[in-house]
C-alpha positions as CSV (number, residue, x, y, z in Angstrom):
1,M,174.5,-35.6,154.5
2,Q,172.2,-38.4,156.1
3,E,169.4,-35.7,156.5
4,N,169.7,-35.2,152.4
5,R,169.4,-38.7,151.8
6,T,166.6,-39.2,154.2
7,F,164.7,-35.8,152.6
8,L,165.2,-37.5,148.9
9,K,164.2,-41.0,150.4
10,N,160.9,-39.3,150.4
11,V,160.7,-37.7,147.3
12,A,158.3,-39.7,145.0
13,I,161.2,-40.1,141.9
14,F,163.3,-41.6,144.3
15,Q,161.4,-43.3,146.8
16,H,162.2,-47.0,145.0
17,L,166.0,-46.5,145.0
18,A,167.9,-49.2,146.5
19,D,170.2,-47.9,149.4
20,A,173.4,-47.9,147.3
21,E,171.6,-45.9,144.0
22,L,170.1,-43.5,146.5
23,Q,173.5,-42.7,148.5
24,S,175.1,-41.9,144.7
25,V,172.1,-39.9,143.8
26,T,172.6,-38.0,147.4
27,E,176.4,-37.2,146.2
28,M,175.0,-35.7,142.9
29,F,173.0,-32.8,144.8
30,K,174.2,-29.6,145.9
31,E,171.9,-27.7,148.4
32,R,171.2,-24.0,147.4
33,K,168.9,-21.4,148.8
34,Y,167.5,-18.8,147.0
35,K,165.7,-15.7,148.2
36,R,162.1,-14.8,147.6
37,N,161.6,-13.9,144.3
38,E,165.1,-14.7,143.2
39,I,165.3,-16.3,139.6
40,I,166.6,-19.8,139.5
41,F,167.0,-20.2,136.1
42,V,165.6,-18.8,132.8
43,E,164.5,-21.1,130.2
44,E,166.7,-20.9,127.9
45,N,169.5,-22.5,130.8
46,T,167.3,-25.6,131.2
47,G,168.6,-29.1,130.7
48,Q,171.6,-28.7,133.2
49,Y,170.3,-29.5,136.4
50,M,167.4,-31.1,138.0
51,Y,165.6,-29.4,141.2
52,V,163.9,-30.6,144.4
53,V,162.2,-28.3,146.7
54,K,163.3,-28.9,150.1
55,E,161.8,-26.0,152.0
56,G,159.3,-23.4,150.8
57,R,157.9,-23.1,147.1
58,V,158.9,-22.2,143.7
59,K,156.9,-20.4,141.1
60,A,157.7,-21.4,137.5
61,S,156.5,-18.7,135.2
62,R,157.4,-17.3,131.7
63,T,157.5,-13.8,130.6
64,L,155.4,-12.8,127.4
65,P,156.5,-11.1,124.2
66,N,154.3,-8.3,125.8
67,G,156.2,-8.4,129.0
68,R,153.5,-10.0,131.1
69,E,154.3,-13.0,133.1
70,T,152.3,-16.0,132.9
71,I,152.3,-18.6,135.8
72,L,152.7,-21.6,134.7
73,S,152.9,-23.8,138.1
74,F,154.0,-23.9,141.6
75,H,156.3,-26.5,143.2
76,K,155.9,-27.4,146.9
77,E,158.2,-29.5,149.4
78,G,159.0,-32.6,148.2
79,E,158.2,-31.9,144.8
80,Y,160.8,-31.9,141.9
81,F,161.3,-30.0,138.4
82,G,163.8,-29.9,135.6
83,E,164.3,-33.7,135.4
84,M,162.8,-33.9,131.8
85,S,165.2,-31.4,130.5
86,L,167.9,-33.0,132.0
87,I,167.1,-36.1,130.4
88,M,166.0,-34.7,127.1
89,E,168.9,-32.3,127.1
90,R,166.4,-29.7,125.8
91,P,164.4,-26.8,127.2
92,H,161.1,-28.5,128.2
93,P,158.7,-25.8,130.2
94,P,156.7,-27.2,133.3
95,M,153.5,-27.9,132.7
């Protein structure tokens, strides 16, 4: 738990939280591991969670109507995504 708290303290969106606030945030996070090329979520299911990359990198992409994939962004260690969908409670694709 302390390791996760230390990690989150270094994530930009959480850097200015007081210790008690950071502790509360840390308790809300669940660590999950994903395999290479595993889909974390599809756009229709956004708005439920915020994600923070602890290790590796995550590719955000969209499948076009013609079946081709378009890459929207990459997120590396310490970066986060999904926060706007969580706040707005609706899908919000990454920029």
